[in-house]
C-alpha positions as CSV (number, residue, x, y, z in Angstrom):
1,X,0.1,0.1,0.1
2,X,1.2,3.5,-0.8
3,X,2.5,5.8,2.2
4,X,0.1,8.5,3.5
5,X,-3.0,6.9,1.2
6,X,-5.4,9.5,0.5
7,X,-7.7,7.0,-1.2
8,X,-8.0,3.3,0.5
9,X,-10.3,0.7,-1.5
10,X,-10.1,-2.7,0.0
11,X,-12.0,-5.7,-1.6
12,X,-14.6,-3.7,-3.1
13,X,-17.3,-5.5,-5.2
14,X,-20.4,-4.0,-6.8
15,X,-23.0,-5.9,-8.6
16,X,-25.9,-4.9,-10.6
17,X,-28.3,-7.9,-10.6
18,X,-26.7,-10.5,-12.2
19,X,-23.7,-8.2,-13.4
20,X,-20.7,-8.0,-11.4
21,X,-19.2,-4.7,-12.4
22,X,-16.3,-4.5,-9.9
23,X,-14.9,-7.8,-8.4
24,X,-12.5,-7.5,-5.3
25,X,-10.5,-4.5,-6.0
26,X,-7.9,-3.3,-3.9
27,X,-6.3,0.0,-4.4
28,X,-4.1,2.6,-2.9
29,X,-3.5,6.1,-4.1
30,X,-1.0,8.3,-2.1
31,X,-1.7,12.1,-1.5
32,X,-0.1,14.1,-4.6
33,X,-0.2,11.3,-7.0
34,X,-1.3,11.4,-10.5
35,X,-2.7,7.7,-11.0
36,X,-3.7,6.3,-14.2
37,X,-6.7,3.7,-14.6
38,X,-7.2,1.9,-18.0
39,X,-9.2,-0.6,-19.3
40,X,-11.3,-1.5,-22.0
41,X,-14.9,-0.2,-22.4
42,X,-17.1,-2.0,-19.6
43,X,-13.8,-3.3,-17.2
44,X,-15.5,-1.1,-14.2
45,X,-13.5,2.3,-14.2
46,X,-16.4,4.4,-14.3
47,X,-18.4,2.3,-11.9
48,X,-15.1,2.6,-9.3
49,X,-15.2,6.3,-10.0
50,X,-18.5,6.8,-8.8
51,X,-18.3,4.4,-5.6
52,X,-15.1,6.9,-4.7
53,X,-17.3,9.8,-5.5
54,X,-20.4,8.8,-3.2
55,X,-22.5,8.3,-6.1
56,X,-22.9,4.6,-6.1
57,X,-22.5,2.3,-2.8
58,X,-20.4,-1.0,-2.7
59,X,-21.9,-4.0,-2.7
60,X,-19.1,-5.0,-0.3
61,X,-15.5,-4.0,0.5
62,X,-14.8,-0.7,2.0
63,X,-13.8,2.7,0.4
64,X,-12.0,5.5,2.1
65,X,-11.8,8.8,0.7
66,X,-9.5,11.4,2.9
67,X,-10.1,8.9,5.9
68,X,-14.1,8.8,5.3
69,X,-16.3,6.3,3.6
70,X,-18.2,7.9,0.9
71,X,-21.5,8.5,2.7
72,X,-23.0,9.9,5.7
73,X,-22.6,13.7,6.9
74,X,-18.8,13.5,7.6
75,X,-18.4,12.6,3.7
76,X,-20.3,15.6,3.0
77,X,-17.6,17.8,4.1
78,X,-14.9,15.6,2.2
79,X,-17.3,16.2,-0.9
80,X,-16.8,19.8,-1.3
81,X,-12.9,18.7,-1.6
82,X,-13.2,16.7,-4.4
83,X,-13.2,17.7,-8.4
84,X,-14.9,15.3,-11.1
85,X,-15.1,15.7,-14.8
86,X,-17.2,13.1,-16.2
87,X,-16.4,11.6,-19.9
88,X,-19.5,12.9,-21.2
89,X,-19.8,16.6,-20.2
90,X,-23.4,18.1,-20.4
91,X,-24.0,22.0,-19.9
92,X,-27.2,24.2,-20.3
93,X,-26.7,25.9,-23.7
94,X,-28.8,28.9,-22.8
95,X,-26.1,29.9,-20.1
96,X,-22.9,31.5,-20.8
97,X,-19.6,29.9,-19.5
98,X,-19.3,32.4,-16.7
99,X,-23.2,31.6,-15.6
100,X,-22.4,27.9,-16.1
101,X,-19.5,28.4,-13.6
102,X,-21.3,30.2,-11.3
103,X,-24.4,27.6,-11.2
104,X,-21.9,24.8,-10.4
105,X,-20.1,27.2,-7.6
106,X,-23.5,27.7,-6.3
107,X,-23.9,24.0,-5.9
108,X,-20.5,23.2,-4.5
109,X,-20.9,26.4,-2.0
110,X,-17.6,27.9,-3.8
111,X,-16.6,31.6,-4.3
112,X,-18.4,32.8,-7.4
113,X,-15.8,35.4,-7.6
114,X,-12.8,32.6,-8.5
115,X,-15.1,31.8,-11.6
116,X,-13.4,34.4,-14.0
117,X,-9.8,33.4,-13.0
118,X,-10.7,29.7,-13.5
119,X,-12.2,30.2,-17.1
120,X,-8.7,32.4,-17.9
121,X,-6.7,29.2,-16.3
122,X,-8.3,26.5,-18.7
123,X,-8.1,29.3,-21.8
124,X,-11.6,30.7,-21.9
125,X,-11.2,34.0,-20.7
126,X,-12.2,35.8,-23.9
127,X,-15.3,33.2,-24.1
128,X,-16.7,33.8,-20.7
129,X,-19.7,36.1,-21.7
130,X,-20.3,34.0,-24.8
131,X,-23.3,30.9,-24.8
132,X,-22.0,27.4,-24.2
133,X,-24.3,26.9,-27.2
134,X,-21.6,28.3,-29.2
135,X,-18.5,26.3,-27.6
136,X,-16.8,23.8,-29.5
137,X,-16.2,20.3,-28.2
138,X,-12.6,21.1,-26.9
139,X,-14.1,24.4,-25.4
140,X,-16.8,22.5,-23.5
141,X,-14.4,20.1,-22.2
142,X,-12.0,23.1,-21.1
143,X,-15.4,24.5,-19.4
144,X,-15.8,20.9,-17.6
145,X,-12.5,21.1,-16.6
146,X,-13.0,24.5,-15.0
147,X,-16.2,23.2,-12.7
148,X,-13.8,20.4,-11.7
149,X,-11.2,22.9,-10.0
150,X,-14.0,24.9,-8.6
151,X,-13.4,25.2,-4.7
152,X,-9.7,24.3,-4.6
153,X,-10.2,20.2,-5.0
154,X,-7.7,18.0,-3.1
155,X,-8.7,15.2,-4.9
156,X,-9.4,15.3,-8.9
157,X,-11.4,12.5,-10.6
158,X,-10.9,12.9,-14.6
159,X,-12.7,10.5,-16.9
160,X,-11.2,11.0,-20.3
161,X,-10.5,14.7,-19.6
162,X,-8.5,15.4,-22.8
163,X,-11.5,14.3,-25.1
164,X,-11.8,16.9,-27.6
165,X,-8.8,18.7,-27.2
166,X,-6.2,20.0,-29.8
167,X,-2.6,19.2,-28.9
168,X,-1.9,22.7,-27.5
169,X,-5.1,22.3,-25.0
170,X,-3.5,18.9,-24.2
171,X,-0.4,20.6,-23.4
172,X,-1.9,23.3,-21.5
173,X,-4.2,20.6,-19.6
174,X,-1.1,18.5,-18.4
175,X,0.6,21.6,-17.3
176,X,-1.9,22.5,-14.8
177,X,-2.2,19.1,-13.3
178,X,1.8,19.4,-12.9
179,X,1.0,22.7,-10.8
180,X,-1.9,21.1,-8.9
181,X,0.1,18.0,-7.9
182,X,2.8,20.4,-7.0
183,X,0.3,21.9,-4.1
184,X,-0.2,18.4,-3.2
185,X,-3.6,17.6,-5.1
186,X,-4.3,14.0,-6.2
187,X,-5.6,13.2,-9.5
188,X,-6.8,10.1,-10.6
189,X,-7.7,9.9,-14.3
190,X,-8.5,7.5,-17.4
191,X,-7.7,8.0,-20.8
192,X,-7.9,5.8,-23.9
193,X,-5.2,7.9,-25.3
194,X,-2.2,5.5,-23.6
195,X,0.8,7.3,-25.4
196,X,-0.7,10.7,-24.0
197,X,-0.6,9.6,-20.2
198,X,2.4,7.4,-19.9
199,X,5.0,9.8,-19.1
200,X,2.5,11.9,-17.0
201,X,1.2,9.4,-14.5
202,X,3.3,8.1,-11.8
203,X,1.5,4.7,-11.8
204,X,-1.1,3.2,-13.5
205,X,-3.5,0.3,-12.8
206,X,-5.1,-2.1,-15.7
207,X,-8.7,-3.1,-14.9
208,X,-10.4,-5.8,-17.1
209,X,-13.8,-7.3,-16.2
210,X,-14.0,-5.7,-12.6
211,X,-10.7,-6.9,-11.8
212,X,-7.2,-5.2,-11.2
213,X,-4.9,-7.6,-13.4
214,X,-1.7,-5.2,-13.0
215,X,-0.6,-2.1,-11.3
216,X,2.7,0.2,-10.7
217,X,4.9,2.3,-12.4
218,X,5.2,1.8,-16.1
219,X,9.0,0.6,-15.6
220,X,7.5,-1.9,-13.3
221,X,4.8,-3.1,-15.6
222,X,7.8,-2.9,-18.2
223,X,9.8,-5.6,-16.2
224,X,7.1,-8.0,-15.2
225,X,5.6,-8.6,-18.8
226,X,9.3,-9.0,-20.2
227,X,8.3,-7.5,-23.2
228,X,11.4,-7.0,-25.6
229,X,13.6,-4.0,-26.0
230,X,13.7,-3.1,-29.9
231,X,17.0,-1.2,-30.7
232,X,16.7,0.6,-34.3
233,X,20.2,0.7,-35.7
234,X,21.2,3.2,-38.6
235,X,23.9,1.9,-40.9
236,X,26.8,3.4,-42.3
237,X,26.5,1.5,-45.4
238,X,24.2,-0.6,-47.5
239,X,25.8,-3.8,-46.7
240,X,23.6,-5.4,-43.4
241,X,24.7,-8.8,-44.1
242,X,27.8,-8.2,-41.8
243,X,25.9,-6.7,-38.7
244,X,22.7,-8.9,-38.8
245,X,25.4,-12.0,-38.8
246,X,27.1,-10.5,-36.0
247,X,23.7,-10.0,-34.1
248,X,22.0,-13.1,-35.1
249,X,25.4,-14.9,-33.4
250,X,24.0,-13.7,-30.3
251,X,20.8,-16.1,-30.2
252,X,17.3,-15.4,-28.9
253,X,17.3,-11.8,-30.8
254,X,15.0,-11.1,-33.7
255,X,16.8,-8.9,-36.6
256,X,15.1,-7.5,-39.5
257,X,15.3,-4.4,-41.9
258,X,13.6,-1.0,-40.5
259,X,13.7,0.6,-43.9
260,X,15.6,3.8,-44.7
261,X,18.8,1.8,-44.1
262,X,18.2,1.0,-40.6
263,X,18.2,-2.8,-38.7
264,X,15.9,-3.3,-35.9
265,X,17.0,-5.8,-33.4
266,X,14.8,-7.3,-30.5
267,X,15.9,-8.9,-27.4
268,X,14.7,-9.5,-23.9
269,X,15.7,-7.0,-21.3
270,X,18.7,-9.4,-19.9
271,X,20.3,-9.3,-23.1
272,X,20.3,-5.4,-23.4
273,X,23.9,-4.6,-22.3
274,X,25.1,-7.8,-24.4
275,X,23.6,-6.2,-27.6
276,X,24.7,-2.8,-26.8
277,X,28.3,-4.0,-26.4
278,X,28.1,-5.7,-29.6
279,X,26.8,-2.6,-31.4
280,X,29.3,-0.6,-29.8
281,X,32.3,-2.6,-31.2
282,X,30.7,-2.7,-34.8
283,X,32.2,1.1,-35.4
284,X,32.3,0.5,-39.4
285,X,28.9,-0.5,-39.9
286,X,26.7,1.3,-37.2
287,X,26.0,4.9,-37.3
288,X,23.6,5.9,-34.7
289,X,21.6,3.5,-32.2
290,X,18.1,4.3,-30.8
291,X,16.7,2.5,-28.0
292,X,12.7,1.9,-27.5
293,X,11.4,0.8,-24.7
294,X,8.0,-0.9,-24.8
295,X,5.4,1.5,-24.5
296,X,2.0,1.7,-22.0
297,X,0.1,0.5,-25.2
298,X,2.4,-2.2,-25.5
299,X,2.2,-3.4,-21.8
300,X,-1.9,-3.2,-22.3
301,X,-2.0,-5.4,-25.0
302,X,0.6,-7.6,-24.0
303,X,-1.6,-8.7,-21.2
304,X,-3.9,-10.4,-23.8
305,X,-1.0,-12.8,-24.4
306,X,1.0,-15.3,-22.4
307,X,3.7,-13.8,-20.1
308,X,7.2,-14.4,-21.5
309,X,9.2,-16.6,-19.6
310,X,6.9,-17.9,-17.0
311,X,4.0,-19.6,-19.3
312,X,1.3,-17.9,-16.9
313,X,-1.5,-17.0,-18.9
314,X,-2.5,-13.8,-18.9
315,X,-6.4,-13.0,-19.6
316,X,-7.2,-11.7,-23.2
317,X,-8.3,-8.4,-23.3
318,X,-11.0,-7.0,-25.5
319,X,-10.1,-5.2,-28.6
320,X,-12.1,-2.3,-27.8
321,X,-11.0,-0.5,-25.0
322,X,-10.1,2.5,-23.4
C-alpha cells in the first residue's frame, strides 16, 4: 500500500443484478499522486469512480476517501474538496460560460469570484460571456475542467479529460495538472490515449472485467511482462549482412530490416547490455543507435498474451478498450 494514502479501497465489489461490475478491487492512492486507471469498455473504471465519489455504494468491501467512507454527513464535507470531470460533459446551452461556472460554484458552495480566473486558467477567458451553445467540443471540455477545479479540490477525478482537446490544449491541461500536483492535489484519471499519459502518471492500474490485473509504475509493468526491447540501428553502408550475422550469433534476438537504412533488433531485457556491447564494437557498420522501450500500449496489449518466460496465461483483453 502507498505511504500516506488519501484513497484506500479494500476488496470492493459492486453488483448490478447478475452483473459483477467491480470484483474484489484493492487500491491505494497516495496524496499528491497522479494515478492512471485504464481498461477496455465495461472494465469497471467508471463504476469505481462513482463509488469513490459516493454516487454509488459498494455491494461489499470498504472505501475511504480522505479518511471517510463515501456516505453520510461526514463525507459531505469531504465531497466539497473533490473535483469530478465526467467523460460526457453536458451543460445548459442558454447560459454563458461564466454563468455555467457560477451555477456549479453555487452547488458546491464555492466562491463565485474565483470563476473568471478559472476560465482564464483553462483558456476560456475571452469566451466567458459567450453562450455555451456556441462552444466547440474542446471548449466544452475546458469548461468541464474549470468546474472540476472549483473550490480548490484536494482530489480530482478525471474521466477522459482531454477528449476533444487539440494538442495545444492537451499540453496546457497537463501543465495545470503538474502545478496542482506540486501543491499536493491528488489526481486519478482515465484515458484511452495511452501514449499521452504514459510519461505523465506516476503509477497505472489496468482493469479487466471488474478486476485490477496489473498495477505499478510503467517501468515495473515492463519488467513484469518482460516485453522485448527494440534497438533501431542506423547503418553506415548498404551492406547489412555482416551486422546481421554478428547480432544473430547472440541467439534469442530478432533482427529485421527497418527500412531507410536501418536494422531493428529485438531482444529480452536481460540481453540489453550484451546487444549494446556488440553494437558499440561494430563501429564500421553502425552510425547511430536508438533504444525503444515498450510503451504503455505495448504493456496493455501484452496482457492479452502469455507472460514471457513464465508460461503464466494472461486474460485476453477486448480489442475495444479505453
